[in-house]
N, C-alpha and C positions, 0 to 999 in steps of 0.2 A: 118268743123264746126258741122255736124250732128253727127259725132263720139263723139265729145265733149259733146254735149247734151246727148246723150245716156250714156256716161260714167259718167256724172254728176248725171243723174237720178239713175243709178245703185248705186252710191256712197251714194246718200241721202237715197235711199231705205235701204241699208245695214247699215247705221249709225243711221238713225232716225226711219225707218219703212216705209212700203209700203204706209201707209195712207198719207205720206207727198208728195207723188208724184201722188196720185189719185186725179182725179178732184172732187170738191165739189158735194154733192148730187144734182141731177137735178130735180127729180120728187118731187111733194109736198108730196106724200106718204113717201118717204125717209126722207125728212125734218121733217115731223110729227114724225116719229119714233125717230128722233134725238132731238125732242123738249121736253119740260116738261111743267107743268102747270104754272111755273113762268118764262118761256122763250119764249117771244113773237116771232112770225114769221113776219118779216117785208118784204113786196113786195115793192121793189124799182121800180117805174113804169117808163115806157116810155110813151110818148103821144100815146093815143088810146088803151092803155092796161087796161083790167079790169079782175082781177082774181077771180071775184064772182063765175062764173060757176065752175072754178077749185076747189074752197073751197067746193061748194056744192056737187061736185062729190066725193071729199075726204069724206065728211060726209056720202054720200051714201055708198061708199066702206067700211067704217068702222062701219056701222050701227048706226051712231049717229043720223040720221034723220034731215032733212032739218028744221024741226020745232025747233030744238035745236041749230040752227046757226042764229044769229042775226047781222044784217048789220046796221051800222049807218054811213051816209055820214056827215062828219064834216063839220063845217061851218053854218051859218045862226042859231046860237044859240042852236046847238045840243049838246053842251058840257055837260050840266046837264043830258040829257038822256043817253049819252054814259057812263058817269061815273056810273049812276045807273044801267045800264045794265051789266057793268063789275062787279060792286059789287054784284049783284044778281047771275050772271053766275058763279062766282068764287065758290059760295056755292053749285050750283046745278050741276056743271060739263058741263055747256053749253059752246058754242063757241061764241065769239063776234069778229067781224071784224069792226075796226074803219078805214073807208075809207077816203082817201084825207087828211091825217094829215097835209100836206103842206098848206092847206087852212084854217087852224085853229091854227095860232101861239099862240093865247091867251090861247088855251087849253093845250098847251105843258107842262107847269108846273103841271097841274092837272094829265096829263098822266104820267108824271114822278112819281108823288106821287102814283098814282094807282099802278104802277109797283113795286115801293118800298114796298107797302103794300102787294102785292102779294108774294114777296119773304120773307117778314117778318112774315106774318100770316098764318092762316090755309086756304088752298085752295084745292078744289076738284081735284083729280088727272086727271080727263078727261077734265077740263077747259082748253081752249086755247084762247090766244088773238092774232089775226091776225091784222096787221096794213098795210095800203097802203099809200104810199107817193111818190111824185116826189122828187128828191134831193132838199133839202132846207137847209138854215142856222139856222132855228129855232128848228130843231129837237134836243131834248136833247142828248148831246154826251154820257152820261153814259147809257142812255136807248139804243141808237144806238149800243153802244158796247156790249150790253147784249142780242141783238136780233140775231136770225138766219135770215140771209138776203137772198132773192131770187131776182135775177134781172130778170125782165119781159121785153121781147122784143115785139115790135108790130107784128101783123101777117104779113106774107110776101105777 
């Protein structure tokens, strides 16, 4: 069985390319390099996981500055604030992290519209939209398909 797996990997690499057998990027730095201003980065959360510090470390690493990273925890009427932050940050090249999307099902149509506007309009090349969510049924499928997804595991 192990030889079959090895042979299959070699075949896929020779026919499609090595990138089809390599694991997806693991570090947020690698994911960031693969992203763009109109490609959101979605953290699919497990219970007890918060990627806030990881995003702040990336900002430090890239010289973005923590003052240019804005976090909004969705729910409790934060939709208007979140939409305004995304609109402003796309012009200035700042980052926005919308946390706990699973807690704001009524905001999901607005989030989908904001994403469509990002792709259709002008956006600063340094802008990034980070999203965090537990798996849920209300997340817009078209938005889900266009994100770069990172699965976050709880600390051991």
